[in-house]
C-alpha positions as CSV (number, residue, x, y, z in Angstrom):
1,M,96.6,93.9,90.5
2,T,93.3,94.9,92.0
3,E,90.1,96.7,91.3
4,T,89.8,100.4,92.4
5,A,86.2,100.5,93.5
6,T,84.8,101.6,96.8
7,T,81.4,101.4,98.2
8,R,81.0,105.1,97.4
9,G,82.1,104.8,93.8
10,E,85.2,104.2,91.7
11,I,88.2,106.5,91.6
12,R,88.8,106.5,87.9
13,A,92.4,108.0,88.1
14,L,93.5,104.9,90.1
15,T,92.0,102.6,87.6
16,G,93.8,104.6,84.9
17,V,97.2,104.5,86.5
18,R,96.8,100.7,86.8
19,G,96.4,100.6,83.0
20,I,99.5,102.8,82.4
21,A,101.5,100.7,84.8
22,A,100.5,97.5,83.0
23,L,101.4,99.0,79.6
24,Y,104.7,100.1,81.0
25,V,105.5,96.6,82.2
26,A,104.4,95.3,78.8
27,I,106.7,97.7,76.9
28,Y,109.5,96.8,79.3
29,H,109.2,93.1,78.4
30,I,108.2,93.3,74.8
31,K,110.8,95.9,73.8
32,P,114.1,95.8,75.8
33,A,115.6,99.1,76.7
34,A,117.1,100.8,73.7
35,G,117.7,104.2,72.1
36,T,119.5,107.0,73.9
37,E,120.9,106.4,77.4
38,L,118.1,108.5,78.8
39,L,115.4,106.5,77.1
40,A,117.1,103.3,77.9
41,E,117.1,104.2,81.6
42,F,113.4,104.9,81.4
43,G,112.8,101.6,79.7
44,R,114.9,99.7,82.3
45,H,112.7,101.2,85.1
46,G,109.6,99.6,83.6
47,Y,109.8,96.7,86.1
48,L,109.0,99.2,88.9
49,A,105.4,99.4,87.6
50,V,104.9,96.1,89.5
51,D,105.9,97.9,92.7
52,L,103.3,100.5,91.9
53,F,100.8,97.7,91.7
54,F,101.7,96.6,95.2
55,V,101.3,100.1,96.7
56,L,98.1,100.6,94.8
57,S,96.8,97.3,95.9
58,G,97.4,98.1,99.6
59,F,95.7,101.5,99.2
60,V,92.7,100.0,97.6
61,M,92.4,97.1,100.0
62,A,92.5,99.6,102.9
63,M,89.9,101.8,101.2
64,T,87.6,98.9,100.3
65,Y,88.0,96.3,103.1
66,G,89.7,98.1,105.9
67,D,86.5,98.6,107.9
68,L,86.0,94.8,108.0
69,F,88.7,94.6,110.7
70,R,88.1,97.9,112.5
71,N,87.2,96.1,115.7
72,G,90.0,93.5,115.3
73,F,90.2,90.1,113.7
74,S,87.1,88.1,113.1
75,V,86.8,84.9,111.1
76,A,83.7,85.6,109.1
77,P,84.8,89.0,107.7
78,Y,88.2,87.5,106.9
79,L,86.7,84.6,104.9
80,A,84.4,87.1,103.1
81,F,87.4,89.2,102.2
82,L,89.4,86.2,100.9
83,K,86.4,85.0,98.8
84,K,86.2,88.4,97.2
85,R,89.9,88.4,96.4
86,I,89.8,84.8,95.0
87,A,86.8,85.7,92.8
88,R,88.7,88.8,91.6
89,V,92.1,87.3,90.7
90,Y,91.8,83.5,90.4
91,P,89.7,82.8,87.2
92,L,92.1,84.5,84.8
93,Y,95.2,83.5,86.9
94,L,94.1,79.8,86.6
95,A,93.4,80.1,82.9
96,A,96.8,81.6,82.2
97,T,98.5,78.9,84.3
98,L,96.7,76.1,82.6
99,V,97.4,77.5,79.1
100,M,101.1,77.9,79.9
101,S,101.3,74.5,81.5
102,A,99.8,72.9,78.4
103,L,102.4,74.7,76.3
104,V,105.2,73.4,78.5
105,V,104.0,69.9,78.2
106,A,103.4,70.2,74.4
107,R,107.0,71.5,74.0
108,H,108.5,68.9,76.3
109,T,110.2,71.5,78.4
110,Q,109.0,70.3,81.8
111,H,112.6,69.8,82.9
112,L,113.0,73.6,83.1
113,Y,110.8,73.6,86.2
114,G,112.5,70.8,88.1
115,D,109.7,68.6,89.4
116,F,107.1,70.0,87.0
117,W,104.0,68.5,88.7
118,H,105.2,69.9,92.0
119,A,105.6,73.3,90.3
120,F,102.2,72.9,88.7
121,A,100.5,72.2,92.0
122,A,102.2,75.2,93.7
123,N,101.2,77.5,90.8
124,V,97.5,76.3,90.9
125,L,97.5,77.1,94.6
126,M,99.2,80.5,94.0
127,V,102.0,79.7,96.5
128,Q,104.9,79.2,94.1
129,A,106.6,82.5,94.9
130,W,106.7,81.6,98.6
131,G,110.0,79.8,98.0
132,V,108.2,76.8,96.6
133,A,108.6,76.7,92.8
134,Q,109.1,78.6,89.6
135,S,106.1,80.5,88.1
136,I,104.8,78.7,85.0
137,A,103.0,81.9,83.7
138,S,106.0,84.2,84.2
139,A,104.1,87.3,85.4
140,S,102.2,85.3,87.9
141,W,104.9,85.5,90.6
142,S,103.5,88.8,91.7
143,I,100.0,87.4,92.0
144,S,101.4,84.7,94.3
145,T,103.0,87.3,96.5
146,E,99.9,89.4,96.6
147,W,97.9,86.3,97.7
148,A,100.3,86.2,100.7
149,A,99.6,89.9,101.4
150,Y,95.8,89.1,101.3
151,L,96.3,86.3,103.8
152,L,98.3,88.7,106.0
153,F,95.9,91.6,105.5
154,P,94.4,91.6,109.0
155,A,97.8,91.7,110.6
156,L,99.2,94.3,108.2
157,A,96.1,96.4,108.7
158,A,96.4,96.2,112.5
159,T,99.9,97.6,112.2
160,M,99.6,100.1,109.3
161,L,95.9,101.2,109.5
162,R,95.0,101.0,113.2
163,G,98.2,100.6,115.1
164,R,99.4,103.3,117.5
165,P,101.4,106.0,115.8
166,V,104.7,104.7,117.1
167,V,103.9,101.2,115.9
168,T,102.9,102.4,112.4
169,A,106.0,104.6,112.3
170,L,108.2,101.5,113.1
171,G,106.3,99.5,110.4
172,T,106.9,102.2,107.9
173,L,110.6,102.4,108.8
174,A,110.8,98.6,108.5
175,C,109.3,98.7,105.0
176,A,111.7,101.4,103.8
177,V,114.7,99.6,105.3
178,A,113.6,96.3,103.8
179,I,113.3,97.8,100.3
180,A,116.7,99.5,100.6
181,A,118.3,96.3,101.9
182,V,117.1,94.0,99.1
183,S,118.1,96.7,96.6
184,M,121.7,96.6,97.8
185,G,121.9,92.8,98.5
186,D,123.7,90.4,96.1
187,S,123.6,87.2,98.2
188,H,121.7,84.1,97.3
189,L,119.1,85.1,100.0
190,V,118.3,88.2,97.9
191,L,118.9,87.0,94.4
192,G,118.1,83.3,94.6
193,S,118.9,81.6,91.3
194,Q,118.1,84.8,89.3
195,P,121.0,85.2,86.8
196,L,120.7,89.0,86.4
197,R,118.6,91.9,87.2
198,N,117.9,95.1,85.2
199,G,117.6,97.2,88.4
200,P,118.3,96.9,92.1
201,L,114.7,95.9,92.9
202,D,114.3,93.6,89.8
203,L,113.9,90.5,92.0
204,T,111.4,87.9,90.8
205,F,112.8,84.4,91.4
206,Y,110.9,82.2,93.8
207,D,114.0,81.0,95.8
208,S,114.8,84.5,97.1
209,V,113.2,86.9,99.6
210,G,113.2,89.7,97.1
211,P,109.7,89.2,95.6
212,M,108.0,88.8,98.9
213,V,109.8,91.8,100.4
214,R,108.8,93.9,97.4
215,C,105.2,92.9,97.7
216,I,104.6,93.0,101.5
217,A,106.6,96.3,101.9
218,G,104.8,98.0,99.0
219,F,101.4,96.7,100.0
220,S,102.1,98.0,103.6
221,L,103.1,101.4,102.3
222,G,99.8,101.5,100.4
223,L,98.0,100.8,103.6
224,L,99.9,103.7,105.2
225,A,99.0,106.0,102.4
226,Y,95.3,105.4,103.0
227,R,95.7,105.9,106.7
228,V,97.2,109.4,106.3
229,R,94.9,110.4,103.5
230,S,92.7,112.6,105.6
231,A,95.8,114.5,106.8
232,A,97.3,114.8,103.3
233,A,94.9,117.3,101.9
234,V,97.8,119.2,100.4
235,L,98.1,116.5,97.8
236,A,94.6,117.3,96.7
237,E,95.9,120.6,95.4
238,P,96.5,120.4,91.6
239,V,99.9,122.1,91.8
240,T,101.1,119.7,94.5
241,A,99.7,116.7,92.7
242,A,101.5,117.8,89.5
243,V,104.8,118.2,91.4
244,V,104.5,114.6,92.8
245,G,103.7,113.2,89.3
246,V,106.6,115.1,87.7
247,A,109.0,114.0,90.4
248,V,108.1,110.3,89.8
249,L,108.4,110.8,86.1
250,V,111.7,112.5,86.2
251,L,113.2,109.9,88.6
252,L,112.3,107.2,86.1
253,F,115.0,108.7,83.8
254,V,117.6,108.8,86.6
255,P,120.0,105.9,87.1
256,R,120.0,104.1,90.4
257,A,116.9,106.0,91.6
258,D,114.8,102.9,91.9
259,V,114.3,102.9,95.6
260,F,113.4,106.6,95.6
261,V,110.8,106.0,93.0
262,V,109.1,103.2,95.0
263,L,109.2,105.3,98.2
264,L,107.4,108.1,96.2
265,F,104.7,105.8,95.0
266,P,102.5,106.2,98.1
267,A,102.4,110.0,97.6
268,L,101.6,109.5,93.9
269,I,98.7,107.2,94.7
270,L,97.5,109.6,97.4
271,S,97.5,112.5,95.0
272,L,95.7,110.5,92.3
273,S,93.1,109.4,94.8
274,F,92.0,113.0,95.1
275,E,91.7,113.1,91.3
276,A,93.3,116.5,91.2
277,G,95.9,117.9,88.8
278,P,96.8,117.2,85.1
279,F,98.0,113.6,85.6
280,A,94.6,112.6,87.2
281,R,92.7,114.2,84.3
282,V,94.6,112.1,81.8
283,L,94.3,109.0,83.8
284,R,90.6,109.2,84.3
285,S,90.0,109.8,80.6
286,T,88.0,107.1,78.8
287,P,90.8,105.4,76.8
288,V,93.2,105.2,79.8
289,Y,90.5,104.2,82.1
290,L,89.5,101.3,79.9
291,L,93.1,100.2,79.7
292,G,93.0,100.1,83.5
293,V,89.9,97.9,83.4
294,W,91.7,95.4,81.2
295,S,95.0,95.8,83.0
296,Y,95.0,92.6,84.9
297,S,94.5,90.7,81.7
298,L,97.1,92.7,80.0
299,Y,99.6,92.1,82.7
300,L,99.1,88.3,82.7
301,I,98.9,87.9,78.9
302,H,101.7,90.1,77.6
303,P,105.0,88.3,78.6
304,K,105.2,85.9,75.6
305,F,104.6,88.5,72.9
306,F,108.2,89.8,72.7
307,V,108.6,86.9,70.3
308,L,105.9,88.5,68.0
309,E,107.7,91.8,68.2
310,A,111.0,90.2,67.3
311,M,109.4,88.4,64.3
312,I,107.9,91.4,62.7
313,E,110.5,94.1,63.5
314,P,112.8,93.2,60.5
315,H,109.9,93.8,58.2
316,V,108.3,97.0,59.6
317,G,110.9,98.6,61.9
318,A,111.2,98.7,65.7
319,V,108.6,101.4,66.4
320,L,105.8,99.9,64.2
321,A,106.6,96.4,65.5
322,T,106.2,97.5,69.1
323,I,103.0,99.4,68.4
324,A,101.6,96.5,66.5
325,T,102.5,94.0,69.2
326,L,101.0,96.2,71.9
327,G,97.8,96.5,69.8
328,V,97.6,92.7,69.6
329,V,98.2,92.4,73.4
330,I,95.6,95.0,74.3
331,A,93.0,93.4,72.0
332,L,93.6,90.0,73.5
333,S,93.4,91.6,77.0
334,W,90.0,93.0,76.2
335,A,88.9,89.6,75.0
336,A,90.3,87.8,78.1
337,Y,88.6,90.4,80.3
338,R,85.2,89.9,78.6
339,L,85.4,86.1,78.1
340,I,87.3,84.9,81.2
341,E,88.0,87.5,83.9
342,L,84.6,89.1,84.2
343,P,82.4,86.0,83.8
344,G,84.7,84.0,86.1
345,R,84.5,86.6,88.8
346,R,80.7,86.7,88.6
347,A,80.5,82.9,88.6
348,L,82.8,82.5,91.7
349,N,80.9,85.3,93.6
350,A,77.6,83.6,92.8
351,F,79.0,80.2,93.9
352,F,80.3,81.7,97.2
353,A,76.9,83.4,97.8
354,R,75.0,80.1,97.1
355,T,77.4,78.2,99.4
356,A,76.9,80.7,102.2
357,L,73.1,80.7,101.8
358,T,73.0,76.9,101.9
359,R,75.2,76.8,105.0
360,R,72.9,79.2,106.8
361,Q,69.8,77.2,105.8
362,E,71.4,74.0,107.1
363,S,72.6,75.5,110.4
364,P,70.8,74.3,113.5
365,H,69.9,77.9,114.5
366,H,68.2,78.5,111.1
367,R,66.2,75.3,111.2
368,Q,65.1,76.0,114.8
369,S,64.0,79.5,114.0
370,S,62.0,78.4,110.9
371,M,60.0,75.8,112.8
């Protein structure tokens, strides 16, 4: 879950698609698949919106930070990159983790996490999904895997952004094979202790390779999409962009099409990055764009609200209950964005800037040059 800004301006359609993806995940969790078989299949595919986040994240990281490592790895740009990512994701992540941890302690359900304080420490450090512990805020597993992708960003960029064509081709093949392999796997290595999955790529438990494979492979495909953007002008054509969007939408109604949907996500993100076609027009509209701005908050906040939907459904019906629940979630997401996410990001960026300034002022070179 990342911002979609570049130094040259924001691509509103990419922010908008992030909002739609977050809403899709929320509907998937709040209202389990129901209705006709066709609609149920569409509902079951809601978990794939997380894979869209991973691809989008890789694309945006390449667009925003790829030039930092154009000449290879260097410590200073790497630390600057990590500080930006921490400022972006950590304040709201920490708030969600602390709130959910407090609820666990208040309800005396620590036993569900094994050694709770071990799990708590892993969650605070964002490493729980690395085979360490269960996520306390359930949606935060994907933030943990993205943190791993950020740490690996220079190496992934060297392969997918700046590698020789044959190296990048092999990396792309490895990503596709890895996604297909975990989708077909049913061993403990792939599933871990996850009791069931709603689709072949619905792998979220910390004690399996599934979550990390989904993230690193999707993130890498996003890097690839950015690399080929200049050669993919055909996707800037409105008709072509519409075909890609329709293809993804149709496949979401098709059983066992999960892997194909994920492998089409890079083309979808590419087409939207040109802001061409009917889908891009809808996604950059103000309501959808604002949903994208609040999407990180929406994604982290929504999982517990299926209880609210279940409580009010007998009184108002399924449709109104779902709409009302989503309304509450979106309103709280706006509040979390305004009160926690945005000020937290600004505060951390300011802290890192002050720390860097102090370090420069205290350096021997700076003291010597100022004498």
